[in-house]
ZAMARGU-4260 file (C-alpha; in steps of 0.2 Angstrom, whole numbers, plus 5000, padded with zeros to 4 digits):
<rodrens>
0) 5008/4907/5017 | 4994/4920/5016 | 4995/4939/5018 | 4994/4939/5037 | 5008/4927/5038
5) 5018/4938/5026 | 5014/4953/5036 | 5019/4945/5053 | 5035/4939/5044 | 5038/4956/5037
10) 5037/4963/5055 | 5050/4951/5061 | 5061/4954/5046 | 5060/4972/5049 | 5066/4968/5067
15) 5080/4957/5061 | 5085/4971/5048 | 5086/4984/5061 | 5096/4972/5072 | 5108/4969/5058
20) 5111/4987/5055 | 5113/4990/5074 | 5126/4977/5074 | 5135/4986/5059 | 5134/5002/5069
25) 5142/4993/5084 | 5155/4987/5072 | 5158/5004/5066 | 5159/5011/5084 | 5172/4998/5089
30) 5183/5001/5073 | 5182/5019/5076 | 5187/5018/5094 | 5202/5007/5089 | 5207/5019/5076
35) 5207/5034/5088 | 5216/5024/5101 | 5229/5020/5088 | 5231/5038/5083 | 5232/5044/5101
40) 5244/5030/5106 | 5255/5034/5090 | 5255/5053/5094 | 5260/5050/5112 | 5274/5037/5108
45) 5291/5044/5112 | 5301/5028/5112 | 5300/5018/5095 | 5305/5002/5104 | 5291/5003/5117
50) 5278/4989/5114 | 5260/4995/5113 | 5246/4982/5116 | 5228/4984/5111 | 5223/4985/5130
55) 5236/4998/5133 | 5230/5009/5118 | 5211/5007/5124 | 5216/5011/5142 | 5225/5026/5137
60) 5209/5033/5131 | 5199/5031/5146 | 5180/5025/5147 | 5174/5043/5146 | 5183/5045/5129
65) 5177/5028/5123 | 5159/5032/5128 | 5160/5049/5119 | 5166/5041/5103 | 5151/5029/5104
70) 5139/5042/5106 | 5146/5053/5093 | 5146/5040/5080 | 5129/5034/5084 | 5123/5051/5084
75) 5130/5055/5067 | 5122/5039/5059 | 5106/5042/5068 | 5104/5060/5063 | 5109/5057/5045
80) 5097/5042/5044 | 5083/5053/5051 | 5087/5067/5040 | 5086/5056/5024 | 5070/5048/5031
85) 5063/5065/5033 | 5067/5069/5015 | 5058/5053/5011 | 5043/5057/5022 | 5031/5059/5007
90) 5034/5040/5003 | 5033/5034/4986 | 5030/5052/4978 | 5047/5057/4986 | 5056/5041/4978
95) 5048/5043/4961 | 5052/5062/4960 | 5070/5059/4965 | 5072/5048/4951 | 5064/5060/4939
100) 5047/5052/4937 | 5032/5061/4930 | 5014/5057/4937 | 5002/5052/4923 | 4986/5048/4933
105) 4978/5064/4928 | 4984/5066/4910 | 4993/5052/4901 | 5002/5059/4887 | 5001/5045/4874
110) 4992/5028/4871 | 5007/5019/4880 | 5004/5029/4895 | 4986/5027/4895 | 4988/5008/4893
115) 5000/5007/4907 | 4987/5017/4918 | 4973/5006/4913 | 4983/4990/4919 | 4988/4998/4936
120) 4969/5003/4938 | 4963/4986/4934 | 4975/4978/4946 | 4970/4990/4960 | 4952/4987/4958
125) 4954/4968/4957 | 4964/4969/4973 | 4953/4981/4983 | 4966/4995/4985 | 4966/5014/4981
130) 4973/5016/4964 | 4991/5021/4967 | 5000/5036/4958 | 5008/5030/4942 | 5025/5038/4937
135) 5034/5037/4921 | 5053/5038/4921 | 5060/5044/4904 | 5073/5030/4903 | 5075/5017/4889
140) 5079/5003/4901 | 5065/4991/4905 | 5061/4992/4923 | 5048/4997/4937 | 5047/4999/4956
145) 5034/5001/4970 | 5038/5013/4984 | 5030/5020/4999 | 5027/5017/5017 | 5009/5010/5015
150) 4996/5007/5003 | 4989/5025/5004 | 5005/5033/4999 | 5011/5019/4987 | 5017/5024/4969
155) 5021/5013/4954 | 5035/5018/4943 | 5037/5012/4926 | 5051/5017/4914 | 5048/5022/4896
160) 5056/5007/4890 | 5044/4996/4900 | 5028/5004/4893 | 5034/5004/4876 | 5043/4988/4874
165) 5032/4976/4884 | 5015/4970/4877 | 5000/4970/4888 | 5002/4953/4896 | 5020/4957/4900
170) 5016/4974/4907 | 5003/4965/4918 | 5015/4953/4925 | 5027/4967/4929 | 5013/4978/4938
175) 5007/4963/4947 | 5025/4960/4954 | 5025/4977/4960 | 5009/4976/4968 | 5015/4960/4977
180) 5029/4972/4985 | 5015/4983/4991 | 5005/4969/4999 | 5020/4960/5007 | 5026/4975/5017
185) 5042/4977/5007 | 5040/4995/5004 | 5042/5002/5021 | 5057/4991/5024 | 5065/4997/5008
190) 5064/5015/5013 | 5071/5011/5030 | 5086/5003/5022 | 5088/5019/5012 | 5089/5029/5028
195) 5100/5017/5037 | 5112/5015/5023 | 5113/5035/5021 | 5118/5036/5040 | 5132/5024/5038
200) 5138/5032/5022 | 5139/5049/5031 | 5154/5042/5040 | 5164/5040/5025 | 5157/5057/5018
205) 5164/5066/5034 | 5180/5058/5031 | 5181/5064/5013 | 5177/5081/5019 | 5191/5080/5032
210) 5203/5074/5017 | 5199/5089/5007 | 5201/5101/5022 | 5218/5094/5025 | 5223/5096/5007
215) 5217/5114/5006 | 5222/5120/5024 | 5237/5132/5025 | 5250/5136/5038 | 5266/5129/5045
220) 5258/5115/5055 | 5262/5100/5044 | 5259/5089/5059 | 5242/5095/5061 | 5239/5093/5042
225) 5245/5075/5043 | 5234/5071/5058 | 5219/5079/5049 | 5224/5068/5034 | 5225/5052/5044
230) 5209/5055/5053 | 5200/5059/5036 | 5208/5043/5028 | 5203/5032/5042 | 5185/5039/5042
235) 5184/5036/5024 | 5190/5018/5026 | 5178/5015/5041 | 5163/5023/5033 | 5165/5014/5016
240) 5168/4998/5024 | 5152/5000/5034 | 5143/5004/5018 | 5151/4989/5010 | 5143/4977/5023
245) 5127/4988/5023 | 5125/4985/5005 | 5128/4966/5007 | 5114/4966/5020 | 5103/4976/5008
250) 5106/4964/4993 | 5103/4948/5004 | 5087/4955/5010 | 5081/4960/4993 | 5085/4945/4982
255) 5074/4932/4990 | 5059/4944/4990 | 5060/4945/4971 | 5056/4927/4969 | 5041/4929/4981
260) 5035/4944/4970 | 5037/4934/4954 | 5026/4919/4961 | 5013/4931/4968 | 5012/4940/4950
265) 5009/4923/4942 | 4995/4919/4955 | 4987/4936/4951 | 4987/4935/4932 | 4988/4916/4930
270) 5000/4919/4916 | 5018/4914/4920 | 5023/4918/4902 | 5018/4937/4905 | 5032/4941/4918
275) 5044/4928/4910 | 5042/4937/4893 | 5046/4954/4902 | 5062/4946/4910 | 5067/4939/4893
280) 5065/4956/4884 | 5076/4964/4898 | 5089/4951/4893 | 5087/4955/4874 | 5086/4973/4876
285) 5101/4984/4872 | 5098/4995/4888 | 5093/4980/4898 | 5085/4986/4915 | 5098/4999/4919
290) 5092/5016/4925 | 5102/5032/4921 | 5096/5043/4935 | 5110/5050/4946 | 5104/5042/4962
295) 5098/5026/4955 | 5110/5016/4966 | 5102/5022/4982 | 5085/5014/4977 | 5092/4999/4968
300) 5084/4986/4979 | 5066/4993/4975 | 5067/4989/4956 | 5058/4975/4946 | 5076/4970/4939
305) 5093/4976/4943 | 5095/4994/4939 | 5113/4994/4940 | 5128/4985/4932 | 5133/4972/4945
310) 5151/4970/4951 | 5162/4959/4963 | 5154/4943/4955 | 5137/4949/4960 | 5141/4951/4978
315) 5130/4967/4978 | 5116/4961/4966 | 5099/4965/4973 | 5091/4953/4962 | 5093/4935/4957
320) 5100/4932/4940 | 5088/4934/4925 | 5091/4916/4920 | 5086/4909/4937 | 5070/4920/4938
325) 5065/4915/4920 | 5069/4897/4923 | 5057/4896/4939 | 5043/4904/4929 | 5046/4894/4912
330) 5055/4878/4916 | 5056/4874/4897 | 5065/4889/4893 | 5082/4885/4885 | 5090/4902/4886
335) 5083/4909/4869 | 5067/4911/4860 | 5055/4923/4853 | 5044/4934/4863 | 5028/4944/4859
340) 5032/4960/4849 | 5030/4976/4859 | 5012/4983/4860 | 5004/4967/4856 | 4987/4964/4865
345) 4982/4947/4867 | 4964/4943/4864 | 4962/4936/4882 | 4967/4952/4889 | 4955/4964/4880
350) 4940/4974/4887 | 4928/4962/4877 | 4935/4947/4886 | 4933/4956/4902 | 4915/4961/4899
355) 4910/4943/4895 | 4919/4938/4911 | 4909/4952/4920 | 4892/4945/4914 | 4898/4928/4921
360) 4904/4934/4937 | 4890/4947/4941 | 4875/4937/4935 | 4863/4933/4950 | 4858/4916/4945
365) 4847/4903/4953 | 4830/4903/4961 | 4823/4903/4979 | 4829/4888/4989 | 4844/4883/4978
370) 4862/4883/4983 | 4866/4901/4977 | 4866/4908/4995 | 4878/4895/5001 | 4889/4898/4986
375) 4889/4917/4990 | 4894/4914/5008 | 4908/4902/5003 | 4914/4916/4991 | 4914/4929/5005
380) 4923/4917/5017 | 4936/4912/5003 | 4940/4930/5000 | 4942/4933/5018 | 4952/4918/5021
385) 4963/4917/5006 | 4962/4932/4995 | 4966/4947/5006 | 4980/4955/4997 | 4981/4939/4986
390) 4969/4942/4973 | 4966/4928/4961 | 4965/4927/4942 | 4946/4928/4943 | 4947/4944/4953
395) 4959/4951/4940 | 4947/4948/4927 | 4934/4956/4938 | 4944/4971/4940 | 4946/4972/4921
400) 4927/4970/4919 | 4923/4984/4932 | 4935/4996/4923 | 4927/4992/4906 | 4909/4993/4912
405) 4910/5009/4921 | 4903/5023/4910 | 4917/5033/4901 | 4911/5050/4908 | 4913/5044/4926
410) 4930/5037/4922 | 4935/5053/4914 | 4928/5063/4929 | 4938/5052/4941 | 4954/5057/4933
415) 4951/5076/4935 | 4953/5085/4952 | 4938/5096/4950 | 4927/5082/4943 | 4933/5069/4956
420) 4926/5081/4970 | 4910/5082/4961 | 4910/5063/4958 | 4913/5059/4977 | 4899/5071/4982
425) 4887/5062/4970 | 4892/5045/4977 | 4888/5051/4995 | 4871/5057/4990 | 4857/5045/4996
430) 4854/5035/4981 | 4850/5018/4989 | 4836/5015/4976 | 4849/5014/4962 | 4855/4998/4953
435) 4838/4991/4953 | 4836/4987/4971 | 4818/4986/4977 | 4813/4998/4991 | 4799/4990/5002
440) 4793/5004/5013 | 4785/5021/5006 | 4789/5030/5022 | 4807/5025/5021 | 4807/5031/5002
445) 4800/5048/5008 | 4813/5049/5022 | 4827/5046/5010 | 4820/5058/4997 | 4820/5072/5011
450) 4838/5067/5016 | 4844/5069/4997 | 4835/5086/4995 | 4844/5092/5011 | 4860/5086/5004
455) 4857/5095/4987 | 4852/5111/4996 | 4868/5110/5006 | 4879/5106/4991 | 4874/5121/4982
460) 4879/5132/4997 | 4896/5124/5000 | 4903/5117/4984 | 4914/5127/4972 | 4904/5133/4958
465) 4915/5124/4945 | 4913/5108/4955 | 4895/5111/4956 | 4893/5112/4937 | 4903/5096/4936
470) 4891/5088/4948 | 4876/5093/4939 | 4883/5085/4923 | 4886/5069/4932 | 4871/5068/4943
475) 4859/5059/4930 | 4872/5046/4926 | 4876/5044/4945 | 4858/5041/4949 | 4858/5025/4938
480) 4875/5019/4943 | 4874/5002/4952 | 4879/5001/4970 | 4894/4989/4967 | 4903/5003/4958
485) 4903/5015/4973 | 4919/5009/4980 | 4929/5006/4963 | 4924/5024/4958 | 4931/5030/4975
490) 4947/5020/4972 | 4948/5028/4955 | 4947/5046/4961 | 4961/5044/4974 | 4976/5049/4963
495) 4966/5065/4957 | 4961/5070/4974 | 4979/5068/4981 | 4984/5082/4969 | 4973/5094/4978
500) 4982/5108/4987 | 4981/5106/5006 | 4969/5120/5008 | 4958/5113/4994 | 4959/5096/5002
505) 4954/5102/5020 | 4939/5111/5012 | 4934/5096/5002 | 4935/5085/5018 | 4924/5097/5028
510) 4911/5097/5014 | 4911/5078/5013 | 4908/5077/5032 | 4894/5091/5031 | 4885/5081/5017
515) 4885/5065/5028 | 4878/5074/5042 | 4865/5084/5032 | 4851/5075/5041 | 4859/5075/5058
520) 4865/5057/5057 | 4878/5047/5047 | 4872/5030/5041 | 4883/5014/5040 | 4885/5014/5021
525) 4890/5032/5021 | 4903/5029/5035 | 4910/5015/5025 | 4912/5026/5009 | 4920/5040/5019
530) 4932/5028/5028 | 4938/5020/5012 | 4940/5038/5004 | 4950/5044/5019 | 4961/5029/5021
535) 4966/5032/5003 | 4969/5050/5005 | 4977/5051/5023 | 4992/5041/5028 | 4985/5037/5045
540) 4968/5045/5048 | 4966/5037/5065 | 4983/5043/5072 | 4975/5055/5085 | 4963/5041/5091
545) 4976/5028/5092 | 4986/5038/5104 | 4973/5038/5117 | 4965/5021/5114 | 4975/5010/5126
550) 4978/4999/5111 | 4989/4988/5121 | 4975/4984/5133 | 4968/4966/5129 | 4951/4972/5136
555) 4951/4987/5125 | 4954/4976/5110 | 4941/4964/5115 | 4929/4978/5117 | 4934/4986/5100
560) 4931/4969/5091 | 4914/4967/5099 | 4909/4984/5094 | 4914/4980/5075 | 4903/4964/5076
565) 4889/4974/5084 | 4890/4986/5069 | 4889/4972/5057 | 4875/4964/5066 | 4864/4980/5065
570) 4870/4986/5048 | 4856/4976/5038 | 4844/4971/5051 | 4829/4981/5059 | 4825/4967/5071
575) 4835/4967/5087 | 4832/4948/5090 | 4839/4944/5074 | 4854/4956/5075 | 4857/4949/5093
580) 4858/4931/5086 | 4870/4937/5072 | 4881/4946/5085 | 4882/4931/5095 | 4887/4920/5081
585) 4901/4933/5077 | 4907/4933/5095 | 4907/4914/5095 | 4918/4913/5080 | 4930/4926/5087
590) 4931/4916/5103 | 4925/4931/5114 | 4914/4929/5130 | 4896/4932/5128 | 4891/4950/5129
595) 4875/4960/5127 | 4872/4968/5110 | 4874/4987/5110 | 4859/4995/5104 | 4858/5003/5087
600) 4859/5021/5095 | 4875/5016/5104 | 4884/5014/5087 | 4891/5032/5086 | 4903/5039/5073
605) 4916/5042/5086 | 4915/5025/5094 | 4916/5016/5077 | 4931/5026/5072 | 4940/5023/5089
610) 4936/5004/5087 | 4944/5003/5070 | 4959/5013/5076 | 4962/5000/5090 | 4958/4985/5079
615) 4970/4991/5066 | 4985/4989/5078 | 4981/4971/5083 | 4994/4958/5077 | 4993/4952/5059
620) 4989/4934/5064 | 4973/4940/5074 | 4966/4951/5060 | 4959/4936/5049 | 4949/4929/5064
625) 4941/4946/5066 | 4937/4947/5047 | 4930/4929/5047 | 4919/4933/5062 | 4913/4949/5053
630) 4909/4938/5038 | 4900/4926/5049 | 4890/4940/5057 | 4886/4947/5040 | 4879/4931/5034
635) 4869/4925/5049 | 4852/4932/5044 | 4853/4923/5028 | 4854/4938/5017 | 4871/4943/5010
640) 4869/4960/5002 | 4881/4971/4992 | 4880/4985/5006 | 4886/4972/5019 | 4900/4966/5009
645) 4904/4985/5006 | 4905/4988/5024 | 4916/4973/5027 | 4928/4979/5014 | 4928/4996/5022
650) 4933/4988/5039 | 4946/4978/5031 | 4953/4993/5023 | 4954/5001/5040 | 4964/4986/5046
655) 4976/4988/5032 | 4970/4972/5025 | 4966/4975/5006 | 4951/4965/5002 | 4947/4961/4984
660) 4929/4962/4977 | 4918/4947/4980 | 4912/4939/4964 | 4893/4942/4963 | 4892/4951/4979
665) 4882/4966/4973 | 4866/4955/4971 | 4858/4951/4988 | 4855/4932/4989 | 4844/4924/5002
670) 4841/4906/5005 | 4822/4910/5007 | 4820/4923/4994 | 4832/4929/4981 | 4822/4946/4979
675) 4825/4952/4996 | 4833/4969/4997 | 4844/4974/5011 | 4840/4990/5021 | 4856/4999/5028
680) 4846/5009/5041 | 4858/5007/5055 | 4864/5025/5059 | 4879/5033/5067 | 4873/5048/5076
</rodrens>
């Protein structure tokens, strides 16, 4: 089962979960109605010998009263759930902070925190996602969690015991497990469970409040106090019974997902002993995986391992037993054995190994006419087909290599809010001649130089003086930075930019847009960087476009898909006829009827943004066909350049389909000439 099937199943599971909780609410309404009917019948009973049937009690209430009870209970649960979900509207940040977490992306306090941050960043770069915020919980238990509504607001939480007790391989296994929860759509469901359970719990809390009221109430009306006590006791029983069954649902939903996340972590790291070793250490550790936070139980289904002491024969266990998970990962395990000491760094995981792997992955080998182009095309299609949100071990090594190879001053800048802004400004300047790419036209070079000069002049006018000073320090290094580091650097900047105050962020966003439009047009590669940046910083950058996009209209969807194919066809092709052939190949791959290719001037920024807003909401099982059709369009001219793959990654990002880097994709390879250099001259006016 691939990512798109998981996403489709996640939607169906979410619907099933809502249905189960809705059934629980109906049960609560029914039980509460019976309880009120019993109280009413009991208070009206005059003759003790009179028999009172269930129907008699219900008929004594009347349908208006029954409807009122149903509406009241449903309203209480609904409003309480919405209130709790509102409290968690910040996504993963709200969960992490409620557990006492401290963000470390900007300033890790010690080597253990730095190592944990490095591991998370490697995983993010390897999977093609923005680097999530990383929070440390000062707890000795070995545990972790992923929380958020979507990839853009996801956080990874790690306990102090986790980062100090586990070696690097084990920490990688734990982090890969949590990334699996991010990819498989588990996070949104987990937060919804928190809100629904809180709504059900409020019934019991209301009963407790009435019990206290009956105890402290004064006056001579003992009958009134007794009635208040009876109502309160009944609501406590009803509310906590509902919570009991709600927790059963939560536990049943959570347990099976842990096996899936374990398996995904092994696929990512190709090291079953890493995650198995972490689970073994939890079993051996004095604190186990238990968390001490006051509200740890509310988020128990989000953790890497059970954060609570299970009771009732494991009835409420949100995780499978440790032994069962370890045995699946390490069938030879006998229940005991040595694990690597904390802090040990296996040679295979070090940066030197990553750098060696980088040279193997990035090297553009072969000569004109060999099979290198076909191999590259197969790699692109393989990533689209099988690696969306399911990165392989090779891509994991590539993530390590990218992080190791990025110059230290740039990595340092990406972790500081001031320097991160300067870094983004530098990446958006017209530097298409960097990384050794050959420019073929002198007039184009002159035009690009003029564009850059306009951007530099504008930057001195709009940027904060401190940001401008940082930019001037980074500019020489950025001018020689290879093209394939642009998106990884954007991803690394995301956590620091998220820490900007709202007013600072709005100024930064306006400045970015001004830089892009400095020459009166926005080019395709600039749009790609901008979209990846905004997708990581804003929860739903296309919300206002999607509202008026007729996204349920099949014709609107087809038009949006055709427009994206046209954008890809024009992105790296100056010849209209060649672009038309590439466009036709893409429409055939997608099964769309023949249509005229829009002119390059028709590809405007607004239309492109609207197209991705519509395409984002197509069903998960339709998205891989669109991405494969885009890849077919990309490769039709026989040249696969890093800029084209960058654009494909940006569109996939907009569709909520995290696309890992394509090994070797930064070198343009042509079956006719390996020295061909792509020109991304398609502009968005």
